N, C-alpha and C positions, 0 to 999 in steps of 0.2 A: 151209276147216275150217268145220263147223258145230257149235255147241253146242247140246247136249239135255240137258236137267235129267232127271236119273235121280235119283229120291226114294225113300224106304223106304217109302213109303206108295202102292202101285201103285192101289189101288181109288179114290184121290182124283185129280181133274184137277191140272194144274199151278197153276192158280189159289188151291187150297186147300193146297197142298202147301209153300208157300214164303212168306216175307217178302223184303224188300229189303234188303239184298243176299242172293242165295240161299245160306241157312245159314250166314251170316256169315262165311265163308271163302275164301280164294283158291281157286277151283276145286272148292269143298266141294259135292258133289252133282251137278256138271257133267261131261260127258265130251265130246273132241273127235271129230267123225265126218270122216273124209276125203273131199274130193270126188272124182269119178269124171270121167273123159273126158278128151281130151286139151287141153282149154282151156287156154290160158296164165293163170294164175290164182296170185297169190301170197297166201294166206290166214293170218290170225293166229289165234293160240290166245289168245283173250280170254275171261274170265268175265265175267259179267253186271257187275259193278262197273266194269269195264273199256271197257264198250260206249261206243259214239258216245252223249252226252247225249239226242239225238233217239230213238236206239233205245231208251235207259233210260226216257225219258219214256213211249212207246207201252206199254212193256212193264208199268210201272205202272200206266199208265190200262187196260190190258186186263186185268190183276188185278183191280182195283177193279172192273170190270164182269161178274166171274165168278159167276153165281149158284152158291150152296154146292152142291158135286157134279156142276156142270155147265159146259158151255163157254158163252162167252158169244155172243149171235147178232149181227146186224146191227142188230137192234131195241135194242140195249143201247148202242150206238155212237152218239154225239150229236157232230155236228162243231161245235157252239158250245163244246163243253166242251174241244174240242181244236185252235182254230183255228190255234194254233202251227205244227201238225203238217201242216196240210192240204197247203201248198205241196210236201211232202214224201210224200205220201201215195200208197199203193197200195191199189187195194180190187180183187179179184180172184174171179170167179165160178170155182166147183168142180163140175164138170158130170161124174157118175160113170157108167160104162159098164164092160161086162165087162173090156175092157181096160185099165182102170183109170181114174183121174181125168184130166179135160180141164181145161184151164185158159184162161179170157177175161179180159182186162183189164177193168174196169167204169169204174176211176177212175183216171187218173195225172195226181198234183199238177204244178202248174205249173213247180216247180223241178226236176222229173223231166224234165219235156220239155224244157225249157231246157238242162240240163245233157246230155242225150242225144241232142238234136237231132231227136225224133221225137215224136210222139203216139200211143201203141197203144191209146187208149181204143176198145173194142170189139173188138179184135183177139184171135184165138185166138194162143196162143203159138206154134204152128205157122205163122202169119202173120206174125208180128213177130219170130222168131228161126230160124236155120238152122244146121245142123252141132253143133259144141262148144257154142255158145252155148245153142242149144235144148235140148242134152242137161243142161247144168248147170243152167239155170233151172227146167227140169221134174223133177229130181232132188231140189233145193232145196223145191220146193212140194211134192211127193210125200211126202218126209219129214216135212213139217210136218202133212200130212192122215193119213200113217201113223202117227206118233207122237202125233198130238193135241196138239202142245206147240209154243211158238215157236222158230223157227229163226234162228240170229244168222250171218251171212257176213260176214267182211272179205274185198274182192275186188279185184285189179287185172286190168280186164278191157277189151279192146281193141273199140270198135263202130264199125260202118261209118261213114267219113268222119271218125274222131275217133281222137287218139291214145288212149294207155292211160289208163283213167281209175280212180282210187281211190274205192271207195265201201263202204260197209257197209250190209247190208240184215238188217231184223228183219222177220220175218214171223209171224203168229199166227192160229190157226185160229177160225174163227167158227161154230156151229151154231144156225140159228134153232129147232130143236126141243132144243136143248143137248146133242145126242149127234152126229148126222148133219153131218159138216162139208159146208158149202155155200159157204163165202165164206172167203177169208183177206185179212186188212188187214195192212199192213205200211207202212214208212217207207225210203226210199233217202237214204242220209246220206253227203254228198261231202266230202271233206277240203278 
């Protein structure tokens, strides 16, 4: 499941529509969106207050960097302000075309590389994933770009050469011009 924020102020970006926790109540303002594909996945229904602590920290940081009425850009993100998140961080380029966005890993944190057993820095999603895994990750990132809102997943997935791994993922859109999403910043949180 993916949690998407749905507020009553559609003209404002997420960053200016919410405080932490979202709307102050269990699931208030949030809806679950089912995953697609045949990938074996156990997703949980968690509101932001129940997210993994690292995901909550990134979300609060992302909200704090959002200029009024716009999305934050890469220039708003300062690695020195979020040193504690760097090993868990993902930074993904979003490259648009007529067929929809493509995604390329720009940064894969050291903890992610250690846990997943691969460093996908510089790889397009099509080079790093295949089959249902490719479908799932493209779906999640495309939802982030389309909705212009953070996406949170809790997943139990199998990776090549690994047993099933439980992890949570928060991805947040970035836009250099405040409008056109050109990057996604996220964290992978392992149980």
